[in-house]
C-alpha positions, 0 to 999 in steps of 0.5 A: 704799472698803475695796475699793479700798484693799484693791486698792491695797495688793495692787497696791503690795505683791505681785508678779505671781506672788503676785498670781496665787496670791492670786487663787485666793482673792481675786477683787480680786487677779485684778482687778489682773492684769485691769487690768494685761493688759487693754490688751495682750491687747486690742491682740493681738486687734485686730491679728488681727482689725482689728475693735475690737468683735470684739477687745473680745469676745475679750478679755472672753472670755479674761479670763473664761476665765482667771478660771474656770481661774486655780485650775488655773494653775501657774508651772512651764510658762508665765507668767501673761502667756503663759498669757493670750496662749495663751487669747486665741490659742485664742479668735481661732482659734476665731473664724477657724474658725467665722467668728463669735464669741459670747463670755459676758460680763465682766459676770459678774466685775463682778456676782459679785465687784464688779470695779472694771474699768478705765475702758473709755472711756479704753481704747477712746478710746486704741484708737480713736486707734490704730485711726485712725492705722492706718487712715490707714496704707495700707501697714499695712492692706494688709499686715494684710489679706495676713496675714489671707489666710494660714493661722492658723498663720502669722497667729499668729506673724507677729502675735506677732513683728511686731505684739506684738514677742515674742521667738521663745522667748516665742512658743514658750511662748504657742503650746505649740510648739518654738522651731525650729517657730516659726522655720520657721513665721515663715520660711514665713510671710514667704515666703508673705507675699512671694508675696502681695505680688509 
């Protein structure tokens, strides 16, 4: 009960920057960040893979790596959300390069620090609805399958721009590239996609 009250107080009284700083000492503060971003990162991983189980594994590994590295995170370069996208992108690219994925488990965070993880049944239920809706949309599936045929550098920018609705500036921060490079990758990616679609 004390942990829940503490978590609610933190959530109500601290902004994201303060939460990140607090999470360097208090795992419950990181749990709030986890709750805020889990669905967002899961959606990104799903749009890149079209595989909910794989997306959940990649999302879990993203948060485990973020938790283990949060002490080294600073606000000078990127926001916490962009940092999570960067970690997730690296995890996705590792999967696409190797064709397999063996993540660690978020059970470590739950067992070590008593994280009150978000209600996965609700999250999975919501995503199953989204997945079913998208499965019915043949155009979406066709387009997504063609994006998956592109080189990873185009997959990244197209997914972030058109499925995650990120601005070019945000994509540049997430991928640690110049805005001009992102614009160029988007343009070339769209051209390649058009070739596939013709």
